[in-house]
Steps between C-alpha positions, in 0.01 A plus 500: 500500500333292225117545481309178461310403184187713471588701797412875463392802696677690779727280685657608840856389538674514845877456547612411862856488619565240772768402736595844623469401872474682731367747244152438368439366147480769247240493230382693192184479295440579125183478285539341157234535229484192253310542174430201285553515127173536317386221279247520203323282248368632165190350331354628178249211481678336199858478374415542140279760317416547129611819326148539380381537858412878531414470875730626786589226739555591855758332731429366849779550743522299821779484748641569842661793668491838322439347154266772367581813305762359278570579136469274183722480201541225238786364290567503218317805377180459306243419779246779575497508873393759755797569740275583798212249472668226291215478261591359154345552156565210261371667183746778506782278602755321277463120498771334702584370856561767778637499846303748717699648793311630802746696710400555866630824643782486756372543853631445864867482384408220266605512128263500203332161447442386139222257426483354138222340296493381142211547247479434123315707242416263223485617129157476345422161328550501132362211300745488219466358153456144385669377189410372249157653529350235271606141420286322231467132562316187373266313743629262758865452385662818590737687736620848554660739745397832621757744669412805706751792513511854595298444825552646846441263778493112526304253301257363752313273253390467142127473391326359190159546341328313222194751475667827425577605854139446644646248753864429597677184618790507739842362393733439799813620307713790637772516225516756227415232234218273445491205263164342384456168332236316291219759516173403346358865483612860487644609837616844623755532770617781727757538776390641843748733640536649849756744635532465881198655671362630172186368338531222235491602131502305174724461210386546141347187354649206313267307277551151405269504199387154426357485153233228469502258217174572329366311193421698177144573448259526190735321248373554163591357147387723209368318302443190730483254218757497216605261229852361472738772380275789620577734791319597816573789743527376846454762794432497869468722803773482760283394777634775716259767636541874374816658620434852658253751381577660164494879470220498254279319772564764753442805281131504553436623152237266376211573728273196568679312214806438709423132455356496854848408635458777764230443758308795666302457819268740664490368844477125448314531168694443177423761224445299178579803294830544662702821424247665268581869445225638719751670716504784241192675639669597823239342724608297803581136390648162583793415283440610140695625194516874396653703229560776745294528815306815542535462874797709637658479149659166534664379175787273455592657164525142349142469360252296692580417871322333784342718790257476802383761718227569762353277775588146384651176597628387163790295363676471169651159464778396261503198261653186638872482416811305556858580595647158422854511383554872564810640664347847591140612543322829571176689433538833324214738448409879542245616747350798675283517796335715771377338809296662774564408858422139584464393129750246349653371177662170530685272242437150616671179383351149460699184438198281428347667191302751705311253717631679812664840573643643812719202572795587288657828618351815331711634219409852596254683730405861498301654783321831501553791545742452199563644161716380212530718197515627251142442414568594147777265380510260798809380703709193412481205754701188511422206737730204561370145434826306588303312751295331229769415236440140393135493600200479280119557550581861630270793508487841656218759543478870567247533800352838550285563820359841544232672710551830347372641168839687429736204520647384160740228372622493136725247319656452164784327309522194710716207433720228648797475257598143451751304300367233257577142606784363295291196373613285216287228321602147404253309289519124481288234329320227687 
């Protein structure tokens, strides 16, 4: 007897012997139980998961017959899977592709039924490094190639920015190299990397630093009038803006005589006597200088320093500076602060000489409750300015916002170390 397709249940079979005349036809009956092999389909909601995913993902099993109650295994080893429920945990698994086997227990004289399903645990996206990190170029007639290496995942696109990363333009290139041509202004580049189901991340930056051709300024001849055979000393400024902030301009040692290069605001009001040494008295103050604040014994150990504390919305704004022609850029300083709950200390960047803040990404942001010590000696801090290499008209500010009398922020020894431009002069007569 051959059961029909899909036939199942209890079948009654009767065997009848015929042709035994004059005897009657003999017969015999038998019951046959037919059990269909179970089927099952596994569904985790996705076939790829990122290793950074800390959630546990359940499986939905649908099927026919006695498909429930099976056990789960995975091959190769490395996948965190519950053998009873089939849930998986990507974050504790190794990256790789796995075959999950669901073994349905034998029943009704049927063998074990194995159902398989493949999933992938993707390695976390790693942005990698762009080389070279800086290429100096002249305007308009230039070319260069940036390469990204050490990344995990695929290059999904490149991006460029001409304003220090405030906004980014999409470049539809998916190779590990990008070549630019004939740039008229400094442009930074980054590769956008994505590994499978993981979130995108970014490479380090590559800077095509286009150095503008600026005419010399303030040419002088001393003396300006000579007789034949006499000499005159010719001099000129380069025409380029100041490069970086020198250490002596961020030492806060000269009180209100700091050439007014730093701007102090109490709310929106500019303090015309910026950085006087009134911080010595220990009273609550917007940004001032101090020889050693009497409040909570703050002292940089480096002579005078800048300090604010109390209920204030105050900012300390740097001189305008340039990073034209630089191959590396950072801010270094020492600081100490105590911020009560809800108070903030933010280091903000401007690419238009301080006309606007809050557009470029913050360089740093500290939110209370927070404390950075020591208060006597201060802690070293370094902030990366790579986004702004090749740009001028730069400015940053230390913005303190407090609603508590006991919040404090103190700074000293600030500079943006920079290399002098390799400028040479050629004087010609006309």
